[in-house]
N, C-alpha and C positions, 0 to 999 in steps of 0.2 A: 678374688673378690670376697668382701666381708659378707657374712650372712645378713639377711634382711632384718632379722630381729636378734638382738643380743641382750640377754637378761643380765642385770647387775644384781647378783645375789650373794649369799654367804659362801656358796661353793666357789664362785669365780674369785671372790676376794681372797679366800683361803688358798686357792691355787696360785694366785698372783703373789701372795705373801710367801708361799713356799718357794717360789722361784726367786724371790728377793733374798730369802734366807740362804739359798744355795749360791747366790751371786757374790763374788768378791766385793762388789759395790754396795751390797746389802739393800738393794732396791731393784725393782723390776716394773716394767710397764705391761699393760694389756691394752693394745691399740684397738679402737673401734673403727678407725678410718681404714679404708681399703689399702692404701699405699702411701708412701712418703710424699707423693705429689698431691695428695688430697688436701682439700681446704674446707673446713677447718680440721685441725687435728684434735681428736677427742680420745682420751685414754684414762685408764686407772693407773695411778702411780703409787705403788706399794713400797713402804719404807720399813726398815728395821732400825732400831735405835743404834746410833753409831755410824750410819751412812753419812758421808760427806759429799755435798754438792757445792762446788766452788761458787762463790758469789759471781753473778753475771747479770747482764742486761740484754734486752732485745731492742736494739736501736736502729740497726741498718741491715735489713729493712725493719722499720718500726712494727712491733707486734705487741698487742695487748695479750695478757695472760690471766686466766681465771683458775682458781683452786676452790673446790668444795670438799670438805672432809666428810668421809662416809663412816669411818671408824677410827678411833684413837685420837691423838693430838699431835699436831705439827706446829712447830714454831716457825714463823716467817719473820725474817729480819730484812729491813730496808736500810740502805747505807747512803751516805753522801758521797761525793766524788773522791773524797780523801780516805774513805773506808770507815768512817765513824758510823755506828748504828744510830739512826735517826728515828726509827720506829721498830717496835717489836710486838707481834701479835701471836697468840696461841690459838690456832684454828682447832675447833672441836672442844673448846673450853668456854664456860660461862655464856653459852648461847651463840658464840661466834662460830659460824659454820663455814664461812668462806671469805674470799677476797678477790677483787678484780684489780689488776695492776695496769697502769698506762705504760706505753712503750718507754724505754730508756731508764727505768728505775733499777738501780743496783739492788739485787735481792738474792736470798737463799732460803732454803727450807731445811728443817731437821726434825726428826721424830723425837717427841718428848716422851711418849709412851713406848713400850717395847716394840709395838707394831702400829702402823697407821696406814690408811689408804685414803687417797683423795682422787676425785674426778677432776681432771685438768683439761682445759681447752685453750688452744692458741692457734693463730693462723698458720696454715701451711703455704706452700710446700716446705718440707724440711730439706735444708741444704747444710751439711756439716760446716761448710766454710763461712756461712752467714747466719746460722741459727742464733748464735749468742756470742757476745763479747765477754770474755772472762776478766774479772777485776784484776788490775795489775798489782794491787796492794794485798791480795789474799793468796794463800797457797793454792796450787792446783790440786786436782784429785791425784792421789798417789804420792804427793809430796810428803816427806817424813814430818813436816810441820803441820800438816792438815789435822791430825787428831787433837793436838794441843789448841789449835785455832778453834775447832768445833767445840771443844770443852770450854773454852773461854766464852764463846757465844752462849752456850747452854747455861752458864752461871747467871745470865740475865733473865732466864725464864722462871 
């Protein structure tokens, strides 16, 4: 069971970023929810520059998703069904602190700064089979084409 009070402070963000730096994925979560069956899911998502999250959407079941940047800058890319970028925003820059996405929008995030931490909320429960649908037009995590794809996206920032 999660503690009754969890503080979001520099120490927690530093610890989560340290875990992200030690992870092959270059990102790590700190979950505030008690378990994967909880609803909603609330967590810190710590990013290191170069982390690749494959574009995806939350359509079945439909899930809203919200991101609020606490430190650093994160680029958020929205795509059409063919994989073209239709919107790009840098969270943490020029007063833009966060974004709330409707279900079914193709999206991905990437760290613009060396490190970034966001607070993320989306409905639970988590089920690996239905949590997200990965875009068929983008490389998956671990694909040798992923770094080049991410680099091309980041040229838009």
